[in-house]
BABABA-630774 format. One record per residue (C-alpha): x, y, z; residue number from 1. Coordinates in steps of 0.1 Angstrom, whole numbers, padded with zeros to 4 digits. Layout:
PT  east north    up   n
PT     X     Y     Z NUM
...
This chain:
PT  east north    up   n
PT -0218 -0318 -0536   1
PT -0205 -0299 -0568   2
PT -0179 -0276 -0570   3
PT -0201 -0244 -0572   4
PT -0223 -0256 -0541   5
PT -0190 -0261 -0524   6
PT -0175 -0228 -0535   7
PT -0214 -0214 -0525   8
PT -0213 -0227 -0492   9
PT -0173 -0216 -0483  10
PT -0186 -0181 -0492  11
PT -0213 -0184 -0464  12
PT -0191 -0199 -0442  13
PT -0162 -0170 -0443  14
PT -0188 -0141 -0446  15
PT -0207 -0158 -0416  16
PT -0174 -0158 -0399  17
PT -0165 -0121 -0408  18
PT -0199 -0106 -0397  19
PT -0187 -0121 -0363  20
PT -0157 -0111 -0360  21
PT -0170 -0076 -0374  22
PT -0198 -0082 -0339  23
PT -0172 -0092 -0317  24
PT -0149 -0065 -0321  25
PT -0173 -0041 -0316  26
PT -0188 -0061 -0284  27
PT -0149 -0056 -0272  28
PT -0142 -0020 -0281  29
PT -0177 -0014 -0254  30
PT -0155 -0031 -0225  31
PT -0141 -0009 -0203  32
PT -0105 -0002 -0208  33
PT -0075 -0005 -0178  34
PT -0073  0029 -0172  35
PT -0111  0031 -0165  36
PT -0113  0001 -0142  37
PT -0081  0013 -0118  38
PT -0100  0046 -0113  39
PT -0132  0027 -0103  40
PT -0106  0010 -0081  41
PT -0091  0042 -0065  42
PT -0127  0060 -0063  43
PT -0141  0026 -0041  44
PT -0105  0026 -0019  45
PT -0111  0063 -0012  46
PT -0150  0056 -0001  47
PT -0134  0033  0019  48
PT -0109  0049  0035  49
PT -0132  0077  0041  50
PT -0156  0056  0063  51
PT -0148  0057  0100  52
PT -0162  0019  0101  53
PT -0142  0004  0075  54
PT -0111  0026  0073  55
PT -0087 -0001  0097  56
PT -0100 -0032  0078  57
PT -0080 -0047  0053  58
PT -0100 -0047  0022  59
PT -0087 -0056 -0014  60
PT -0106 -0041 -0043  61
PT -0102 -0054 -0082  62
PT -0121 -0041 -0108  63
PT -0130 -0059 -0140  64
PT -0146 -0058 -0169  65
PT -0168 -0029 -0146  66
PT -0175 -0058 -0118  67
PT -0156 -0047 -0082  68
PT -0148 -0074 -0061  69
PT -0139 -0071 -0024  70
PT -0121 -0090 -0008  71
PT -0106 -0091  0031  72
PT -0124 -0091  0065  73
PT -0143 -0073  0084  74
PT -0159 -0076  0120  75
PT -0198 -0071  0114  76
PT -0225 -0077  0087  77
PT -0233 -0044  0091  78
PT -0197 -0031  0077  79
PT -0197 -0061  0054  80
PT -0232 -0044  0035  81
PT -0219 -0010  0039  82
PT -0186 -0017  0019  83
PT -0205 -0034 -0007  84
PT -0227 -0001 -0009  85
PT -0197  0018 -0009  86
PT -0184 -0002 -0036  87
PT -0215  0006 -0061  88
PT -0197  0039 -0078  89
PT -0208  0050 -0111  90
PT -0194  0028 -0144  91
PT -0197 -0001 -0117  92
PT -0222 -0028 -0131  93
PT -0219 -0053 -0102  94
PT -0204 -0060 -0069  95
PT -0186 -0092 -0060  96
PT -0190 -0089 -0020  97
PT -0158 -0119 -0014  98
PT -0156 -0102  0024  99
PT -0154 -0123  0053 100
PT -0174 -0115  0087 101
PT -0146 -0124  0109 102
PT -0140 -0144  0143 103
PT -0107 -0125  0136 104
PT -0126 -0095  0146 105
PT -0130 -0107  0182 106
PT -0094 -0116  0183 107
PT -0087 -0081  0170 108
PT -0110 -0065  0196 109
PT -0090 -0083  0224 110
PT -0055 -0077  0207 111
PT -0065 -0040  0204 112
PT -0077 -0039  0244 113
PT -0041 -0058  0248 114
PT -0021 -0031  0229 115
PT -0046 -0002  0245 116
PT -0038 -0016  0282 117
PT  0004 -0025  0276 118
PT  0007  0012  0262 119
PT -0012  0031  0290 120
PT  0012  0008  0314 121
PT  0047  0021  0293 122
PT  0034  0059  0295 123
PT  0025  0056  0332 124
PT  0062  0046  0338 125
PT  0072  0080  0326 126
PT  0073  0109  0349 127
PT  0066  0132  0322 128
PT  0032  0120  0318 129
PT  0002  0123  0347 130
PT -0023  0091  0349 131
PT -0051  0099  0327 132
PT -0033  0130  0307 133
PT -0028  0109  0277 134
PT -0064  0092  0262 135
PT -0051  0060  0245 136
PT -0076  0038  0224 137
PT -0066  0011  0196 138
PT -0084  0004  0165 139
PT -0072 -0030  0141 140
PT -0035 -0023  0155 141
PT -0044  0017  0153 142
PT -0032  0037  0180 143
PT -0048  0072  0185 144
PT -0030  0092  0214 145
PT -0055  0122  0227 146
PT -0048  0149  0250 147
PT -0028  0179  0261 148
PT  0012  0177  0265 149
PT  0037  0203  0285 150
PT  0061  0203  0252 151
PT  0068  0192  0219 152
PT  0098  0169  0232 153
PT  0068  0150  0257 154
PT  0046  0143  0223 155
PT  0076  0133  0205 156
PT  0083  0106  0235 157
PT  0045  0096  0240 158
PT  0042  0091  0202 159
PT  0079  0071  0199 160
PT  0066  0050  0229 161
PT  0035  0042  0211 162
PT  0051  0036  0180 163
PT  0077  0012  0192 164
PT  0053 -0010  0213 165
PT  0035 -0048  0201 166
PT  0013 -0045  0177 167
PT  0011 -0014  0166 168
PT  0004 -0005  0131 169
PT  0003  0029  0129 170
PT -0002  0058  0154 171
PT -0023  0085  0150 172
PT -0013  0115  0167 173
PT -0038  0137  0187 174
PT -0019  0150  0210 175
PT -0020  0190  0213 176
PT  0006  0211  0234 177
PT -0004  0235  0261 178
PT  0018  0249  0289 179
PT  0000  0246  0315 180
PT -0010  0199  0316 181
PT -0045  0190  0321 182
PT -0037  0178  0361 183
PT -0025  0217  0370 184
PT  0007  0218  0355 185
PT  0043  0201  0375 186
């Protein structure tokens, strides 16, 4: 190879590499930035939190290159499909559904039933509460207290008993104060 031919080959290689860099630079500029990815994550997390079937499931949401990845567990295939559907927000190109449908769901249901039963028993030992005055439900460790109590002190006592019970992650207070208790008063 002569010097002129070698120089031409080198120049062609340099021009090709330079145009490749320019093209990759413009492609790189089209990728969504980290701030936009966090926005996607926040939107999906809010939609999952607002859904009554999914709000108590532990679902991790990660956004990268406009792809949402869902990890964690749900109780049913229907919840899995719903989570994947809710993750399709504007700007997301694909949802990578890595959710597990749990055999853990049966254990959670059993645990929730046990938490509810234990809490009802604790409340029944308190003289200030009559039987069936306070409704107790548990979903994934989140206890909801509903009904009427005679005073703010009674409300606080019921909440404290619930919060100190085993298996309780959070207490949703839907108790109302009524001067006349639902059992006709004391």
